[in-house]
N, C-alpha and C positions, 0 to 999 in steps of 0.2 A: 476311569480311573481314580487311583487311592483317596480316598475319603481322611483326610489329615485331622477336622477338629478334635474326633472322637480321643484319636490316641493323644493328642493334647488336649485335652481335658483331664483322661485316667492321668495322663503326667505330671497335672495343676493339683488333682486331687491324692495324689502320693508323695505330694512335698518333694516333685522333683526337678518343679520348673525352676528353668529357671530365666532370669530377666538380666536387662542390662539398668547399674546406675550412672547418673551423668554426673561427671565430675570437673572440678572446672580450678584451672590455678594448676603449680608445678608439681610433682612428687613430692609426694614430705608427710610428717609425722599426722598433723592435722590441714585440712581439707574441705574446702569444701564439694560437698554428693548431694547432687539434689536440692541442694538449695540453701542444707545445714551445713552448718558446720559441725564439723567431728575428725576425731581423733582417731585415725588409721590403723590396724593391727594386723593387715593381710598385704602388704606392698612384700614384694623380693626385694626391693633397695637396700639390699642390708647392710651397705657402707653409710649411705646417704648418699652419695653421690648421683645422682641423678638431675638434681638442682646443683651441685656446685658450682661458684661465679665461673672454679677454672674452665672445667667442663663446656658448659655452657658458651663460654668466652671463645673455647676454640674452635665451637660445632660453628659459632658465627661465624668467626673472620677465616676459617676456612668454608664456608658456605660464600663469603664476599670470595673467594678468591679460586671455589668449584663449581658454580653453580648447587641447584638440591637437589635436582637426577644424576643420578649415574649415565642415564640416555639408554643402556644397551646391556646385555650380559660383559659374567666376565671376560670370557673366550672373544669377544665382537671387539666391541672398546670401550668398557664398562672397566676397569682398570686399571688406576689409575695410581699411581709413584705414594699414593697415603695409602692406598688398598698392600700395593707392595710392602712397607716400612710396616704397618700394623703388622701385618701375619707374620716378621722378621719377629717382632720386639714380641708376640703370640710364643712364636717357639720357641725365645730365648728365654722367656718367664716359665713356660712349661717345660725347657728343658730339649725339648724332642730337634729333629732337625731341618723340619720344615712345619709348617702351618697353614691351613686352606680355611677362608673365610667363606659362608655363609651366609645366607637374608635371614635364615629361622633356626630353631635348635630344633623342633623337628623338619624340617628339608635336608640336614644334617644328618640326623640320627634315620631318615630312608635315604638318603644318598650312598651315604657309606655301608649300611647293610645289605643292600640293593645292586651294592658294584662287590660287594667282597665272596659274597652267597649266592647260589642259585641252587635249585632243583638238584635233588643227589646227596647237599652238605645240609648241615644242622644248624641251628645256632639255640642259646640252651641260656632261657633269660631267666632272672626271680619273679616270684610273680605278683612283685608291689614293682615291677616299673613302670618307669612313667609311657603314658597311653602310647607315646609318638615310637618308643624301643618297640613295645606292644604289636603296635602297625607294621612296621617297617621287617619288625620278622614274621610275618603272614605275608605282605606284601611280596618280597623278596623269591620266592619260591620255592626258599628250603622246609625243613623240616625244621616244626620252630616243636621247643620242649618249653615248659616253665616250670622249675623246678622251685619247691617253696623256702618265704622266706626267710633268704643266708642261713639256706641248708646247703653246707658244703655236700656231706655225705652222699646225701639225696642225689648236688648233679654230677658228683663222684659216680654213682652207680649207671644215673642216665649218657654218661660216654666213658663208659666203657661201652656201651652196646651199640654205642656210634662205632661200629670199624673204618668201615666207609665215606669219601664224598669231605670236606673241609669240616674246622667244628669252631664253630665262636659263643661263647659266653663272656653274656653281655648285660649289664649292671648299672643302675645308677648307682650313682657314688653316694653320693646324702640322699634319698629318700622323700621325693618332695610332696608327701604327704604325711607320711610318719615320720620325720626331720632324723631318723635313726641313718648310721653310719655303713657302708656296707661291709666284707669283712676282708678288703684287697687283700692282706696276705694269703688268707687260706684262700682266696682268689685264684691269687699269683700262683700257688703250689698246685694249684689241681691243673692250672691251665698246659703249665712247665712237662707232668708229670701224661697229661694225655696228646703233648701237641695239637693244642690248641689253641686260636684268636683270643684276648680278653680286651675286651671296649668297655668303657667308664664316662659315663654321663657323670658330670661332673657339676652341672649345669649349678647345684647349688651346692657349689663346696668351694671352689674357688673365687679367691677373693677375701674368703669369709675362713677357712680352715688354715692352719697352720702357721707357724711363727712367723714366715712373709710371703701369706695369700697364697701358695700355690696348690690348696682344694687337700681334699680326704686322701692324696697323695704322701704329702707329706703329712700330712696330720699321724697317718697310718706306719709313717715312716717305710715304707715299700719303695725300694728297686725299683724307676719309672722300666727297665729296661723289662719290665713284667708282665703292663702292659703295653701293651701295640698300640694304642688306640685311645685317643682319648679326647674326651669333646666339652664343649664348654661356652655355653652360654655368657654374651654378653652383655646382656636388658636385667641383668639382678643384680650381682654385691658393683658390675663396672657402671649400673647406671644406664646405660647408654641402648641400643637396637643388636640385634643379628648373632652368630652366633662363626666356633670354628675347633677343625677337626686339628688334630694335631699329631705327630707322626714319624716316618721314615720318610727318605727321601721317596723311596719304592711305592710308598705307602701313597703319599698325597698328588707323585704323579698320576698313580692307578685313577682319582679320586677325580682329578681333572682330566682324567680322558675316559670313565665312565658314571659318575653322580651323575642319574637325569637330572638332579636337582639343583647339580651348579651349574653345571653347562646350558642348560634349557631359564636362566631365570638372572632377571636384571640383578645385577651388583646388588648394594647395599649402597648409600648414597654417600659423596668423599667427606663430607661434614660427618657423618655417622663417625669412621672410621679415627676422623682426626680429636673427636671429642673422646674416643674412646684408646687412644695415645694416650690424653692428657691422662683420665680415668684409673690407668692401667698406671702410669706411676706413683698417682694420687694412692692407690692402694698398699703399695706393697711402700711407698713412704710411712703411711700414715698406719704405724701396729697398731697406735692407740688408741682406732676404730675396731681391730676386730676384738681389742683387749675393751671395751666398754659393753661390745655384744654379749661375750662373755660377764661380765658385771649384769647385766641385762634381764642375762640370761639365769642369775643364778636369784638375783631378786624376785621375776616371777616364781621363779618353780619353788622360793623360800615360802612365797604371800600361796600360793596357792595351796600349796603342803598345808597348812594352814586349816584355808577352805577345805580339805581335804576334797580338794580338783580332780577326776582321774585323770591323769593328762598322760597323754606316753611319753614313753621313757626315750626325752632327745636333749643332747647336753652343742643343737647347732641354734640358730635361729625361728626353730621352725619347734613348734610350742604344738603339736595338736590336743582337743578338750572332746575326749570319744565322750558321744550322747548315745549311738549306739540306731535309735529310730532317729529317720530321713526328715519325718514330719514337725517332731522332734526338736530338730537340730535347730530346723529353718525358724519354729516359734522362741528360743533360746534367742540362732541369732539378730531378730525380729524386735526381742527386748533388751536386747543392748545395744541397739540402733538407738532404745527411747529412753537411751542410755545416755545416751552423744557418745557411743564408741562402736563402731566399725568395722565388726570379724567376719569372717566369708564361711558359711553353712556348707559343709563340702559333702554332697553326696553320692549315694551310687548313680550311675555306672565310675563318678574316680577315685571312687572307693569299695571295695567288699561291702555284702548286702548286709546291713546289721552295724557296720562300723560309723557309720554316718558322725561327723565331726565337725568342734571350730575350728578353722586352721588358721589358729596364732603366732604371727611371723612378728619378732623383732627388730629396727635400728639401731644403727650407732646410735642416731640423731633422735632418738625417742629419748625425753627426760624421766630422769628417775618418779614427778610426779605424776605424770603418764600410766607410767605400766603400774602406779596405787591406784591410778585412776581408775584403771580393767581393772584390777582386782577388789577392787569395789563394785566397780559396777557388777565386776558377777559374786559378788555376796547378796547385793540387790536383789537381781535375778531369783535368788536361792535356788541353785540350778537341784538341785535333788527335789523339790518340790515339785521340777516340774517333771521330773518322771527318768532322769540321770540316775541311769544300770549298774550297781551298783558290779555287776558283771562281770562291765566289759573293762575294767583295768587289767 
């Protein structure tokens, strides 16, 4: 039997050990975590909808009507009217013919890629794609080729070598650990030139980017017909849970027939679907939430520049502060915790070796004072004395 204790000890010594914190109360900028009230800058609740009273009320009302669990997979008897209406509304929101609900974004990505490609085909992915996309490419049986981050010429050369089989280009819309946006217009052109599908995982773009919150495609002004497959999650900007895939009639019918992570999984609770319908309406109506996010991002970046902090270039609510060494990132995160600030240290293998960071995320419900508290805490911790390497900028 494999010895597990020694690898765990090695992981801890390298500063790579993961541990859970226990949170109390609803999601929000301030929470009780491990018994302490902290200001949190590590949530993906970008629009502040996870505890919105109307979203909570919709969930409660639907739970009274439908109960708590869905009871079965969508294809058995778990697909309720509210699931179906939500799919129709998500299709309309994204400008697609159909949408299909999945229980998680991870399962959506695994389901889509494994349903569309297999041995003899090719999956080409940005090297900084989310783990679920990388895993999906590996498990599909197709040849997985990872091109350097945002490197369109490299991608084009790789596509030119793949004359046989289907070709699927896969990218994050907003890269979850760096906060930058994929070059979607260029990707769309390359996909057309090489007769390839283009799939965009817009988990961190939908609700946040674009004048109406339609995500990175709207932000980049790309014709949606260039993107064959759009995946979005519901547990980030929309504040609830689950995911969906949007595309053509034929795509969605293919996934219903062949996506194993859809066929063999219990449907999300109907109350979650009803709460998401309310969150979707709020996200579209309250454009001030996106405007407020932009204000906070600018405020934070201006303050960080004054402190000479090594931020990654990002215009989204994801603001990574590069540290480099994994153990050092953990030390700095712990030092911020002592200042009443919760920011997660992100370490390998989530990010490449030597690029450990603090992943700072902002929400429309943060106050100016809370952002200033974060900046004050960063100044107090004095990152450069703790060994932040200027070369990581």
